[in-house]
C-alpha positions as CSV (number, residue, x, y, z in Angstrom):
1,X,-9.4,-13.3,22.0
2,X,-5.8,-13.4,20.7
3,X,-4.3,-11.7,17.7
4,X,-4.7,-13.5,14.4
5,X,-2.4,-12.5,11.4
6,X,-2.1,-9.4,8.8
7,X,-3.1,-7.4,5.6
8,X,-2.5,-4.5,3.2
9,X,-2.9,-0.7,3.2
10,X,-4.0,2.4,1.1
11,X,-5.5,5.8,1.8
12,X,-8.7,8.1,2.2
13,X,-10.7,9.9,5.1
14,X,-14.4,10.2,7.9
15,X,-18.1,10.7,10.0
16,X,-20.9,10.3,12.6
17,X,-23.9,8.1,13.1
18,X,-24.9,6.5,16.4
19,X,-22.1,4.3,17.4
20,X,-22.9,0.6,17.6
21,X,-20.4,-2.3,17.8
22,X,-20.1,-5.8,16.4
23,X,-17.9,-8.6,17.6
24,X,-15.9,-10.8,15.2
25,X,-14.7,-14.3,15.8
26,X,-12.1,-15.8,13.6
27,X,-11.5,-19.5,13.1
28,X,-7.9,-20.5,12.2
29,X,-6.3,-23.7,11.2
30,X,-4.3,-25.3,14.1
31,X,-0.6,-24.3,13.8
32,X,2.6,-24.6,15.7
33,X,2.5,-22.5,18.8
34,X,5.5,-21.2,20.8
35,X,4.7,-23.6,23.7
36,X,5.4,-26.5,21.3
37,X,8.9,-25.0,20.4
38,X,11.3,-25.3,23.4
39,X,14.4,-25.2,21.3
40,X,14.3,-21.5,20.7
41,X,14.3,-22.0,17.0
42,X,10.9,-21.0,15.4
43,X,10.8,-22.1,11.8
44,X,11.4,-19.1,9.5
45,X,10.6,-18.7,5.9
46,X,13.5,-18.9,3.5
47,X,12.9,-15.3,2.4
48,X,15.1,-12.5,3.6
49,X,13.6,-10.5,6.5
50,X,12.0,-7.3,5.4
51,X,13.2,-4.4,7.5
52,X,10.0,-2.4,6.8
53,X,7.7,-5.1,8.2
54,X,10.1,-6.7,10.7
55,X,12.6,-4.0,11.7
56,X,15.7,-4.7,13.9
57,X,15.2,-3.8,17.5
58,X,17.3,-0.7,18.0
59,X,15.5,1.4,20.6
60,X,18.1,1.6,23.4
61,X,15.7,1.3,26.4
62,X,13.6,-1.5,24.7
63,X,16.7,-3.4,23.7
64,X,18.0,-3.2,27.3
65,X,14.6,-4.4,28.6
66,X,14.6,-7.3,26.2
67,X,18.2,-8.5,26.8
68,X,17.7,-8.1,30.6
69,X,14.5,-10.2,30.6
70,X,15.0,-12.6,27.7
71,X,18.7,-12.7,26.9
72,X,19.5,-13.8,23.4
73,X,16.0,-15.1,22.6
74,X,14.4,-13.8,19.5
75,X,10.9,-14.4,20.7
76,X,9.0,-15.3,23.9
77,X,5.5,-16.4,24.6
78,X,2.7,-13.8,25.2
79,X,2.5,-14.9,28.8
80,X,6.2,-14.6,29.5
81,X,6.4,-11.3,27.8
82,X,3.4,-9.8,29.6
83,X,4.6,-10.9,33.0
84,X,8.1,-9.4,32.5
85,X,6.6,-6.3,31.0
86,X,4.3,-5.7,34.0
87,X,7.3,-6.0,36.4
88,X,9.3,-3.7,34.2
89,X,6.6,-1.0,34.1
90,X,6.0,-1.1,37.8
91,X,9.7,-1.1,38.7
92,X,10.4,1.9,36.5
93,X,7.1,3.7,37.1
94,X,6.4,3.9,33.4
95,X,2.6,3.9,33.8
96,X,0.3,4.3,36.8
97,X,-3.2,3.1,36.1
98,X,-5.7,0.9,38.1
99,X,-6.1,-2.0,35.7
100,X,-2.5,-2.4,34.4
101,X,-2.9,-6.1,33.9
102,X,-6.0,-5.8,31.8
103,X,-4.4,-3.1,29.7
104,X,-1.3,-5.2,29.1
105,X,-3.4,-8.2,28.0
106,X,-4.8,-6.0,25.2
107,X,-1.4,-4.5,24.4
108,X,0.3,-7.8,24.1
109,X,-2.5,-9.3,22.0
110,X,-3.0,-6.4,19.6
111,X,0.1,-4.1,19.6
112,X,3.0,-6.5,19.8
113,X,2.1,-8.6,16.8
114,X,4.8,-10.4,14.8
115,X,4.8,-10.3,11.0
116,X,3.3,-13.6,9.8
117,X,5.3,-13.3,6.5
118,X,8.6,-13.9,8.5
119,X,7.6,-17.3,9.7
120,X,6.6,-20.6,8.1
121,X,2.9,-21.2,7.3
122,X,2.4,-23.6,10.3
123,X,3.7,-21.1,12.8
124,X,0.9,-19.3,14.9
125,X,2.2,-15.8,15.3
126,X,-0.6,-15.0,17.8
127,X,1.1,-16.9,20.6
128,X,4.4,-15.0,20.9
129,X,6.2,-11.6,20.7
130,X,9.4,-11.2,18.8
131,X,12.0,-8.4,18.8
132,X,10.9,-7.1,15.4
133,X,7.3,-6.5,16.4
134,X,8.5,-4.6,19.4
135,X,10.4,-2.2,17.2
136,X,7.5,-2.0,14.8
137,X,5.2,-0.8,17.6
138,X,7.9,1.7,18.8
139,X,8.1,3.1,15.3
140,X,4.3,3.7,15.5
141,X,3.7,4.8,19.0
142,X,7.0,6.4,20.1
143,X,10.2,5.4,22.0
144,X,10.3,3.0,25.0
145,X,11.7,5.6,27.3
146,X,9.8,6.9,30.4
147,X,6.8,9.2,29.7
148,X,6.6,8.1,26.1
149,X,5.4,4.8,24.7
150,X,3.1,3.5,27.4
151,X,1.5,6.8,28.6
152,X,1.0,7.8,24.9
153,X,-0.6,4.5,24.0
154,X,-2.8,4.4,27.0
155,X,-4.0,8.0,26.7
156,X,-4.6,7.8,23.0
157,X,-6.1,4.3,22.8
158,X,-7.4,3.1,26.1
159,X,-8.0,6.1,28.4
160,X,-11.2,5.7,30.6
161,X,-12.5,9.0,29.3
162,X,-12.9,7.4,25.8
163,X,-16.5,6.2,25.2
164,X,-15.2,3.3,23.3
165,X,-11.4,2.7,23.8
166,X,-9.8,2.3,20.5
167,X,-7.8,-0.8,21.5
168,X,-11.0,-2.7,21.5
169,X,-11.5,-2.3,17.8
170,X,-7.8,-2.3,16.9
171,X,-7.1,-5.3,14.7
172,X,-3.3,-5.1,14.8
173,X,-1.8,-6.9,11.9
174,X,-4.7,-9.2,11.2
175,X,-4.9,-10.8,7.8
176,X,-8.6,-11.1,7.8
177,X,-9.6,-7.5,8.5
178,X,-11.5,-7.2,5.2
179,X,-13.6,-10.2,6.1
180,X,-14.5,-8.6,9.4
181,X,-15.9,-5.5,7.5
182,X,-18.9,-7.5,6.3
183,X,-21.6,-4.8,6.4
184,X,-22.2,-1.2,5.5
185,X,-20.8,1.7,7.5
186,X,-18.5,-0.3,9.6
187,X,-15.0,0.5,10.7
188,X,-11.9,-0.7,12.4
189,X,-8.3,0.4,13.0
190,X,-5.1,-1.6,12.2
191,X,-1.4,-1.3,11.7
192,X,-0.1,-0.1,8.3
193,X,1.4,-3.2,6.6
194,X,4.8,-1.6,6.2
195,X,6.3,1.2,8.2
196,X,5.9,4.6,6.6
197,X,9.1,6.5,5.9
198,X,9.0,10.2,7.0
199,X,12.1,12.1,6.5
200,X,14.0,8.8,6.0
201,X,12.8,7.5,9.4
202,X,10.5,4.6,9.8
203,X,7.4,6.0,11.6
204,X,5.2,2.8,11.5
205,X,1.7,4.0,10.9
206,X,-2.0,3.2,11.4
207,X,-4.9,2.8,9.1
208,X,-8.6,3.4,9.6
209,X,-10.6,1.0,7.4
210,X,-14.3,1.5,6.7
211,X,-17.2,0.6,4.5
212,X,-19.6,3.0,2.9
213,X,-23.4,2.7,2.5
214,X,-23.0,-0.1,-0.1
215,X,-20.2,-1.9,1.6
216,X,-17.2,-0.7,-0.5
217,X,-14.1,-0.5,1.6
218,X,-11.8,2.6,1.9
219,X,-8.8,3.4,4.1
220,X,-7.0,6.4,5.5
221,X,-3.5,6.4,6.9
222,X,-2.2,8.3,9.9
223,X,1.3,8.5,11.5
224,X,2.4,9.7,14.9
225,X,3.7,13.3,14.9
226,X,6.4,13.8,17.6
227,X,6.3,16.7,20.0
228,X,7.0,19.9,18.1
229,X,7.5,23.6,18.6
230,X,5.6,26.3,16.6
231,X,6.9,29.7,15.4
232,X,5.3,31.3,18.5
233,X,7.6,29.3,20.7
234,X,4.9,27.0,22.0
235,X,5.6,23.3,22.4
236,X,2.8,20.9,21.4
237,X,2.5,17.3,22.6
238,X,3.0,14.3,20.3
239,X,-0.1,13.6,18.2
240,X,-1.0,12.5,14.7
241,X,-0.5,13.6,11.1
242,X,-2.2,12.7,7.9
243,X,-2.8,13.8,4.4
244,X,-6.2,14.6,2.9
245,X,-7.5,15.7,-0.5
246,X,-9.1,19.2,-0.5
247,X,-11.3,20.3,-3.4
248,X,-10.2,23.5,-5.1
249,X,-11.5,25.1,-8.4
250,X,-11.3,22.4,-11.1
251,X,-9.1,20.0,-9.1
252,X,-8.1,18.7,-5.7
253,X,-4.9,19.3,-3.7
254,X,-3.2,17.5,-0.9
255,X,-3.2,19.1,2.6
256,X,-1.3,18.0,5.7
257,X,-3.5,17.8,8.8
258,X,-2.5,17.2,12.4
259,X,-4.2,16.5,15.7
260,X,-3.1,15.9,19.2
261,X,-5.8,13.2,19.6
262,X,-6.4,10.0,17.6
263,X,-10.0,10.2,18.8
264,X,-10.3,13.6,17.1
265,X,-8.8,12.2,13.9
266,X,-11.2,9.2,14.0
267,X,-14.3,11.3,14.9
268,X,-13.6,13.7,12.0
269,X,-13.4,10.8,9.6
270,X,-16.6,9.2,11.0
271,X,-18.4,12.5,10.5
272,X,-17.1,13.1,7.0
273,X,-17.4,9.6,5.7
274,X,-20.5,8.6,7.6
275,X,-19.5,5.3,9.2
276,X,-20.5,4.4,12.7
277,X,-20.3,0.7,13.6
278,X,-17.0,-0.3,15.2
279,X,-16.0,-3.9,14.6
280,X,-14.6,-5.1,17.9
281,X,-11.6,-7.5,17.8
282,X,-12.8,-10.4,19.9
283,X,-15.5,-10.6,22.5
284,X,-13.6,-10.2,25.9
285,X,-14.0,-6.4,26.1
286,X,-17.7,-6.5,24.9
287,X,-18.5,-9.0,27.7
288,X,-16.7,-6.9,30.3
289,X,-18.5,-3.7,29.2
290,X,-21.9,-5.5,29.4
291,X,-21.1,-6.6,33.0
292,X,-19.8,-3.2,34.0
293,X,-22.5,-1.2,32.3
294,X,-21.8,2.3,30.8
295,X,-20.9,5.2,33.1
296,X,-23.0,8.3,33.4
297,X,-20.5,10.2,31.2
298,X,-20.6,7.4,28.6
299,X,-24.4,7.5,28.6
300,X,-24.4,11.3,28.3
301,X,-22.0,11.2,25.3
302,X,-24.0,8.5,23.6
303,X,-27.2,10.5,24.0
304,X,-25.5,13.6,22.7
305,X,-24.2,11.7,19.6
306,X,-27.7,10.4,18.9
307,X,-29.2,13.9,19.1
308,X,-26.6,15.4,16.9
309,X,-27.0,12.6,14.4
310,X,-30.7,13.3,14.1
311,X,-30.3,17.0,13.6
């Protein structure tokens, strides 16, 4: 299934119940696709481009990649982008995994997602990649340079050791994410609507969205924390940072939290907020998992989660 649009953001925090998954299917009105536009001029809205939602592509390596592959084009089809990206990754040895093509299909559909507000209502933003969504993703997941963007994204969101790779319930910039949370104790992950400014730098950002036992929706924001050095001289790899409310006598105070793993951040929220049903984006992955079957490690992890949930 392809990407489908966008939404808003706010903040909160997480928990554990046996993990089940649901699949959502979205019906959209037929719109203009990139294949129907061969003049290189996709119809824009009359509004001025918002740098927070559609930032200028300025990452040096990404800009070089784009200009080398696509010249002066502002956007290209998903297929054209994926084919050139696969060649670029292999040529520059940016990521060495078995199913590179399958990973890139998910990345193009869910990570490189244009801002629908930039284009006219009849333009289907699910069919193409533009320079702005490329920079938006870089702001969120790190620079395009070697050993950064793609290894980080794969390890954090699609590594085979993850029981349920996060890319499979990542809803990108979908406009209908709230509609997909249509039952109690469900959750999904999406982009923050606008890039979050941290020390005057746009750091993008992600949002966990979930429903409680009566179906009320809450959200919690998290941003990538670059590699950093602590006072003891030890370097720590890039991870994630978020703010949470901590109860103290007579009030609450804000505390900065950090984790090297998005899965750890998500698991803590699932445990604390007691949601457990991941809403998958599309059915492709679910079908593939059913055909493949869970690994022994996945089965062991699932059993362990069930046991802990019962205690």
